[in-house]
Structure formats: C-alpha cells, structure tokens
N, C-alpha and C positions, 0 to 999 in steps of 0.2 A: 504494500500500500504506500502510496506517496503521501506527502504531508497534507496536501489539499483534501484528500479523501478523509483523513483523520480529523481535520478541522470541521469538515461538513458533518461527519457522523457525530462528533462531540456537540455541535450546534443543535442537531436534531434531538439528541438525548436531553440536552439542557432545556429546550423548548417543551418537550414532553413532560419533564419533571416539573417545570413551572406551571404548566396547565393542570397537572394533577394536584399540585398543592393549592392552587387558587380554586379549583373545583371543590376540594375538600372544605376549605374555609367557607365558601359560598353555601355549600350544602348544610354546614353547621348553623349558619345564620338563618337559613330558610326553615330548618327543623325547629329552631328556637322560636321563631315567629309562629309557626304552626301549633306548637305545643303551649304557647303562652296562656291561652284560655283554659286548656284542659289540665295541664300539669306544670304550674309555674316553677316548681322546684327543679324539674328536669330541664326546663328552658333556661333557668339560671345556671345550671351546671354546664349546659352546652355553650352558653356565652362565656363562662369562665374558661372553659377548654379553649375556645377561640382566642381569648386574650393570652392564654399561656402559649399557644402556638405562635402568636404574633411576637411574643417576647423571646421565643426560642427555647422555652422550657418544655419539658416533656414529662409524661407520667411514668414513674418508675414504681412498679407494683411491689418491689422489695422494700420500699420505705414504709 
C-alpha cells in the first residue's frame, strides 16, 4: 500500500467513528426526551450519561 491509500483509509475510519459517536449522543438525548413524562429518573440518568460522555468520563463497573 502506498501512503495515499493509508491516509484515505484512516480518513474513512475517522469519519465512521465520529458519526457513530455523534449518533450515540443524539440517541441518548432523544430517549431522555421521550422518557421525561413516563420515567423522569431514567431520563435524568440518560442526561447525566450524556454529560459524562461529553466530559470524556466513562462508566467503570468495578468502582
């Protein structure tokens, strides 16, 4: 493979990862809005999860 092919493949992978991450955060917001009337506690937890993702924090089940 030449250098141009590697750069193109890396760009495609980066675009795919960004779209997956943005899709995840949008779906969390949508679910939180949908659940607000039925289950406000779950909606609050989804919003908190979104804030943690935005800050770069992740959930560690060992804690």
